[in-house]
DRENDO-1510 file (C-alpha; in Angstrom, 1 decimal, always signed):
<recs>
REC; n; res; u; v; w
REC; 1; MET; -20.5; +9.6; -1.0 .
REC; 2; ALA; -16.9; +9.6; +0.0 .
REC; 3; LYS; -15.5; +6.4; +1.5 .
REC; 4; ASP; -14.5; +6.4; +5.2 .
REC; 5; ILE; -10.9; +7.5; +5.2 .
REC; 6; THR; -10.2; +5.2; +8.1 .
REC; 7; ASP; -10.7; +2.2; +5.7 .
REC; 8; HIS; -7.1; +2.0; +4.8 .
REC; 9; ALA; -7.5; -1.3; +2.9 .
REC; 10; SER; -9.4; +0.5; +0.1 .
REC; 11; GLY; -7.2; +3.6; +0.2 .
REC; 12; PRO; -4.1; +4.5; -1.9 .
REC; 13; ASN; -0.8; +3.0; -0.8 .
REC; 14; HIS; +1.1; +5.5; -2.9 .
REC; 15; VAL; +0.0; +9.2; -3.5 .
REC; 16; ALA; +1.9; +11.5; -5.9 .
REC; 17; ILE; +1.3; +15.2; -5.9 .
REC; 18; ILE; +2.1; +17.9; -8.4 .
REC; 19; MET; +2.4; +20.8; -6.0 .
REC; 20; ASP; +1.2; +23.7; -8.2 .
REC; 21; GLY; +0.1; +27.3; -7.4 .
REC; 22; ASN; +2.8; +28.7; -5.1 .
REC; 23; GLY; +3.5; +31.7; -7.4 .
REC; 24; ARG; -0.2; +32.6; -7.9 .
REC; 25; TRP; -0.8; +32.2; -4.1 .
REC; 26; ALA; +2.0; +34.8; -3.5 .
REC; 27; GLN; +0.8; +37.1; -6.3 .
REC; 28; GLN; -2.7; +37.1; -4.8 .
REC; 29; ARG; -1.1; +38.6; -1.7 .
REC; 30; GLY; +1.0; +41.1; -3.5 .
REC; 31; ARG; +4.2; +39.2; -2.7 .
REC; 32; PRO; +7.0; +37.8; -4.8 .
REC; 33; ARG; +6.8; +34.3; -6.2 .
REC; 34; LEU; +9.5; +33.0; -3.8 .
REC; 35; PHE; +7.3; +33.9; -0.9 .
REC; 36; GLY; +4.8; +31.4; -2.2 .
REC; 37; HIS; +7.5; +28.8; -2.7 .
REC; 38; HIS; +8.5; +29.2; +1.0 .
REC; 39; ALA; +4.9; +28.8; +2.0 .
REC; 40; GLY; +4.6; +25.7; -0.1 .
REC; 41; ALA; +7.6; +24.2; +1.5 .
REC; 42; ARG; +6.1; +24.6; +4.9 .
REC; 43; ARG; +2.9; +22.9; +3.7 .
REC; 44; VAL; +4.9; +19.7; +2.9 .
REC; 45; ARG; +5.5; +19.0; +6.5 .
REC; 46; GLU; +1.8; +18.8; +7.4 .
REC; 47; ILE; +1.1; +16.5; +4.4 .
REC; 48; VAL; +3.9; +14.2; +5.2 .
REC; 49; GLU; +3.0; +14.0; +8.9 .
REC; 50; ALA; -0.7; +13.2; +7.9 .
REC; 51; CYS; +0.2; +10.2; +5.8 .
REC; 52; PRO; +0.4; +7.5; +8.5 .
REC; 53; ASP; -3.1; +8.3; +9.8 .
REC; 54; LEU; -4.4; +8.3; +6.2 .
REC; 55; GLY; -2.9; +4.9; +5.4 .
REC; 56; VAL; -0.5; +6.4; +2.9 .
REC; 57; LYS; +2.9; +4.5; +2.9 .
REC; 58; TYR; +4.4; +6.2; -0.1 .
REC; 59; LEU; +4.3; +10.0; -0.9 .
REC; 60; THR; +6.0; +11.4; -4.0 .
REC; 61; ILE; +6.1; +15.2; -4.6 .
REC; 62; PHE; +7.0; +17.1; -7.7 .
REC; 63; ALA; +9.4; +19.9; -6.4 .
REC; 64; PHE; +11.2; +21.0; -9.6 .
REC; 65; SER; +10.9; +19.9; -13.2 .
REC; 66; THR; +13.4; +19.7; -16.0 .
REC; 67; GLU; +11.3; +22.5; -17.6 .
REC; 68; ASN; +11.5; +24.8; -14.6 .
REC; 69; TRP; +15.0; +25.9; -15.6 .
REC; 70; LYS; +13.2; +28.2; -18.1 .
REC; 71; ARG; +12.0; +30.4; -15.2 .
REC; 72; THR; +13.9; +33.6; -14.3 .
REC; 73; GLN; +17.4; +33.2; -13.0 .
REC; 74; SER; +16.4; +34.8; -9.7 .
REC; 75; GLU; +13.5; +32.4; -9.2 .
REC; 76; VAL; +15.6; +29.4; -10.0 .
REC; 77; ALA; +18.4; +30.5; -7.7 .
REC; 78; GLY; +15.9; +31.2; -4.9 .
REC; 79; LEU; +14.4; +27.7; -5.4 .
REC; 80; MET; +17.8; +26.0; -5.2 .
REC; 81; LYS; +18.5; +27.9; -2.0 .
REC; 82; LEU; +15.1; +26.9; -0.6 .
REC; 83; PHE; +15.8; +23.2; -1.4 .
REC; 84; ARG; +19.1; +23.4; +0.5 .
REC; 85; ARG; +17.4; +25.2; +3.4 .
REC; 86; TYR; +14.5; +22.7; +3.5 .
REC; 87; ILE; +16.9; +19.7; +3.8 .
REC; 88; GLU; +19.0; +21.3; +6.5 .
REC; 89; LYS; +15.9; +22.5; +8.5 .
REC; 90; GLU; +13.7; +19.4; +8.1 .
REC; 91; ALA; +16.2; +16.5; +8.3 .
REC; 92; LYS; +15.8; +16.0; +12.0 .
REC; 93; ALA; +12.0; +16.1; +12.0 .
REC; 94; LEU; +11.9; +13.7; +9.0 .
REC; 95; PHE; +14.2; +11.3; +10.8 .
REC; 96; GLU; +12.3; +11.4; +14.1 .
REC; 97; ASN; +8.9; +10.9; +12.3 .
REC; 98; GLY; +10.2; +7.7; +10.7 .
REC; 99; VAL; +10.3; +9.2; +7.2 .
REC; 100; ARG; +12.6; +7.7; +4.6 .
REC; 101; VAL; +13.6; +10.3; +2.0 .
REC; 102; ARG; +14.8; +9.6; -1.5 .
REC; 103; PHE; +15.2; +11.8; -4.5 .
REC; 104; ILE; +14.5; +11.1; -8.2 .
REC; 105; GLY; +15.6; +13.1; -11.2 .
REC; 106; ASP; +18.8; +14.0; -12.9 .
REC; 107; ARG; +21.3; +15.4; -10.4 .
REC; 108; MET; +24.0; +16.3; -13.0 .
REC; 109; LYS; +22.7; +19.9; -13.4 .
REC; 110; LEU; +22.3; +20.5; -9.6 .
REC; 111; ASP; +25.0; +22.3; -7.6 .
REC; 112; ASP; +27.4; +20.1; -5.6 .
REC; 113; LYS; +26.3; +21.5; -2.2 .
REC; 114; LEU; +22.6; +20.6; -2.9 .
REC; 115; VAL; +23.5; +17.1; -4.2 .
REC; 116; SER; +25.7; +16.5; -1.1 .
REC; 117; LEU; +22.8; +17.4; +1.1 .
REC; 118; MET; +20.5; +15.1; -0.8 .
REC; 119; ASP; +22.9; +12.2; -0.5 .
REC; 120; GLU; +23.3; +12.9; +3.2 .
REC; 121; LEU; +19.5; +13.0; +3.9 .
REC; 122; GLU; +19.0; +9.7; +2.0 .
REC; 123; ILE; +21.7; +8.0; +4.1 .
REC; 124; PHE; +20.4; +9.6; +7.3 .
REC; 125; THR; +16.9; +8.3; +6.8 .
REC; 126; ALA; +17.7; +5.0; +5.1 .
REC; 127; ASP; +16.4; +2.8; +7.9 .
REC; 128; ASN; +13.1; +4.6; +8.4 .
REC; 129; THR; +9.9; +2.8; +7.2 .
REC; 130; GLU; +6.9; +4.8; +8.5 .
REC; 131; VAL; +6.5; +6.9; +5.3 .
REC; 132; HIS; +8.6; +6.7; +2.1 .
REC; 133; LEU; +8.9; +10.3; +0.9 .
REC; 134; THR; +10.2; +10.7; -2.6 .
REC; 135; ILE; +11.1; +14.2; -3.9 .
REC; 136; ALA; +11.3; +14.7; -7.6 .
REC; 137; LEU; +14.0; +17.3; -8.2 .
REC; 138; ASN; +15.1; +18.3; -11.7 .
REC; 139; TYR; +12.8; +15.5; -12.8 .
REC; 140; GLY; +10.9; +15.0; -16.0 .
REC; 141; GLY; +9.0; +11.8; -17.1 .
REC; 142; ARG; +10.4; +11.8; -20.6 .
REC; 143; ASP; +13.9; +12.6; -19.4 .
REC; 144; GLU; +13.6; +9.7; -16.9 .
REC; 145; VAL; +12.5; +7.2; -19.6 .
REC; 146; THR; +15.3; +8.5; -21.9 .
REC; 147; ARG; +18.0; +8.0; -19.3 .
REC; 148; ALA; +16.5; +4.5; -18.5 .
REC; 149; ALA; +16.7; +3.6; -22.1 .
REC; 150; GLN; +20.3; +4.7; -22.3 .
REC; 151; ARG; +21.3; +2.6; -19.4 .
REC; 152; LEU; +19.4; -0.4; -20.8 .
REC; 153; ALA; +21.1; +0.1; -24.2 .
REC; 154; LEU; +24.5; +0.1; -22.4 .
REC; 155; GLU; +23.7; -3.2; -20.7 .
REC; 156; ILE; +22.8; -4.8; -24.0 .
REC; 157; GLU; +25.9; -3.2; -25.7 .
REC; 158; GLN; +28.2; -4.6; -23.1 .
REC; 159; GLY; +26.6; -8.1; -23.3 .
REC; 160; ARG; +25.0; -8.1; -19.8 .
REC; 161; LEU; +21.5; -8.2; -21.2 .
REC; 162; SER; +19.9; -9.5; -24.4 .
REC; 163; HIS; +17.4; -7.5; -26.4 .
REC; 164; LYS; +15.1; -10.5; -25.9 .
REC; 165; ASP; +15.0; -9.8; -22.2 .
REC; 166; VAL; +13.6; -6.3; -22.6 .
REC; 167; ASP; +10.0; -5.9; -21.6 .
REC; 168; ALA; +8.0; -3.5; -19.4 .
REC; 169; GLU; +9.2; -5.1; -16.2 .
REC; 170; CYS; +12.8; -5.0; -17.4 .
REC; 171; LEU; +12.6; -1.3; -18.3 .
REC; 172; SER; +11.0; -0.4; -15.0 .
REC; 173; LYS; +14.2; -1.7; -13.2 .
REC; 174; PHE; +16.1; +1.1; -14.9 .
REC; 175; LEU; +13.8; +4.0; -14.0 .
REC; 176; ASP; +14.5; +6.4; -11.1 .
REC; 177; THR; +11.5; +4.9; -9.3 .
REC; 178; ARG; +12.6; +1.3; -9.4 .
REC; 179; PHE; +12.4; +1.2; -5.6 .
REC; 180; LEU; +8.7; +2.4; -5.5 .
REC; 181; PRO; +5.3; +0.8; -6.3 .
REC; 182; ASP; +3.4; +2.7; -9.0 .
REC; 183; PRO; +1.3; +5.6; -7.7 .
REC; 184; ASP; -2.4; +4.8; -7.0 .
REC; 185; LEU; -3.5; +8.4; -6.8 .
REC; 186; VAL; -2.0; +11.5; -8.5 .
REC; 187; ILE; -3.2; +14.9; -7.3 .
REC; 188; ARG; -2.6; +18.2; -9.0 .
REC; 189; THR; -3.4; +21.4; -7.1 .
REC; 190; SER; -4.1; +24.9; -8.5 .
REC; 191; GLY; -6.9; +24.2; -11.0 .
REC; 192; GLU; -4.6; +23.1; -13.9 .
REC; 193; ALA; -5.7; +19.9; -15.6 .
REC; 194; ARG; -2.5; +18.5; -17.1 .
REC; 195; ILE; +0.1; +16.0; -15.8 .
REC; 196; SER; +3.2; +18.2; -16.8 .
REC; 197; ASN; +5.6; +15.3; -17.6 .
REC; 198; PHE; +5.2; +13.8; -14.1 .
REC; 199; LEU; +5.6; +10.0; -13.6 .
REC; 200; LEU; +4.4; +9.3; -17.2 .
REC; 201; TRP; +5.4; +5.6; -17.1 .
REC; 202; GLN; +4.4; +4.9; -13.6 .
REC; 203; SER; +0.9; +6.5; -13.6 .
REC; 204; ALA; -0.5; +4.4; -16.4 .
REC; 205; TYR; -3.3; +3.1; -14.1 .
REC; 206; ALA; -3.3; +5.8; -11.5 .
REC; 207; GLU; -6.5; +7.7; -10.5 .
REC; 208; TYR; -6.2; +11.5; -11.0 .
REC; 209; GLU; -7.6; +14.4; -9.0 .
REC; 210; PHE; -7.3; +18.0; -10.4 .
REC; 211; ILE; -8.4; +20.4; -7.7 .
REC; 212; ASP; -8.6; +24.2; -7.6 .
REC; 213; THR; -6.8; +24.6; -4.2 .
REC; 214; LEU; -3.4; +26.3; -4.5 .
REC; 215; TRP; -0.7; +24.2; -3.0 .
REC; 216; PRO; +0.1; +26.5; +0.1 .
REC; 217; ASP; -3.6; +26.2; +1.0 .
REC; 218; PHE; -3.8; +22.4; +0.6 .
REC; 219; THR; -4.5; +20.8; +4.0 .
REC; 220; SER; -4.3; +17.3; +5.4 .
REC; 221; ALA; -8.1; +17.4; +5.7 .
REC; 222; GLU; -8.4; +18.0; +2.0 .
REC; 223; LEU; -6.0; +15.1; +1.3 .
REC; 224; GLY; -8.2; +12.9; +3.5 .
REC; 225; THR; -11.3; +13.8; +1.4 .
REC; 226; LEU; -9.5; +12.9; -1.8 .
REC; 227; ILE; -8.3; +9.6; -0.3 .
REC; 228; GLY; -11.9; +8.9; +0.7 .
REC; 229; ASN; -13.1; +9.6; -2.8 .
REC; 230; TYR; -10.4; +7.2; -4.1 .
REC; 231; GLY; -11.8; +4.4; -2.0 .
REC; 232; GLY; -15.2; +4.7; -3.8 .
REC; 233; ARG; -13.7; +4.3; -7.3 .
REC; 234; ASP; -14.0; +1.1; -9.2 .
REC; 235; ARG; -10.5; +0.2; -10.4 .
REC; 236; ARG; -10.6; -2.5; -13.1 .
REC; 237; PHE; -7.2; -2.1; -14.7 .
REC; 238; GLY; -8.7; -2.8; -18.1 .
REC; 239; ALA; -10.9; -5.7; -17.0 .
REC; 240; VAL; -14.6; -5.8; -16.8 .
REC; 241; THR; -16.4; -6.5; -13.6 .
REC; 242; ALA; -19.3; -8.9; -13.5 .
</recs>
């Protein structure tokens, strides 16, 4: 039986979501893939707004991966336009709802206008504490660890750090997510059962839920059910309970 979702003490503090299925959702309706991406963007607001009542303090969503550049030029261009539009349209509501927004991923390949909007939204919401929304944009777990290792190597090369100081905690400080607790629950929508290079380091002890629901159909009620299921799990972190 699912745990009562009002029992926040046993619920996940940090939920991460691989938002999959926008394209299939659109194709089922005879519409272009970008139609599904727009529907998926609208769904984000409902999920973010549900977090406080569900006891979720941190929400991380996978918006665009380092591998998504392989998609058609028209789809990628449409997605970049959608990201700019989302920031411009949602900034006020995010601020008024007490949401702090931050972005992770490599910004070097993104266009200057989008990066400027990302920077502005981070500054605009910097003092909010109700929900910490992190958007993974041009993000890949292996890419993140590679960039972290490069920064770490530079610190050693320039004498600011010794190789003897390098451990898991040290490396974590060089990751994009250094300001976040590790995710407790990772959800992937659309029926696919893979993690797709998402938060590889951080999710070492996360619980996973792979569900059939396509992202544009994913509701706050379903999120509540998954959070309730999480509360009933026995999390031992490698130890053995008596």
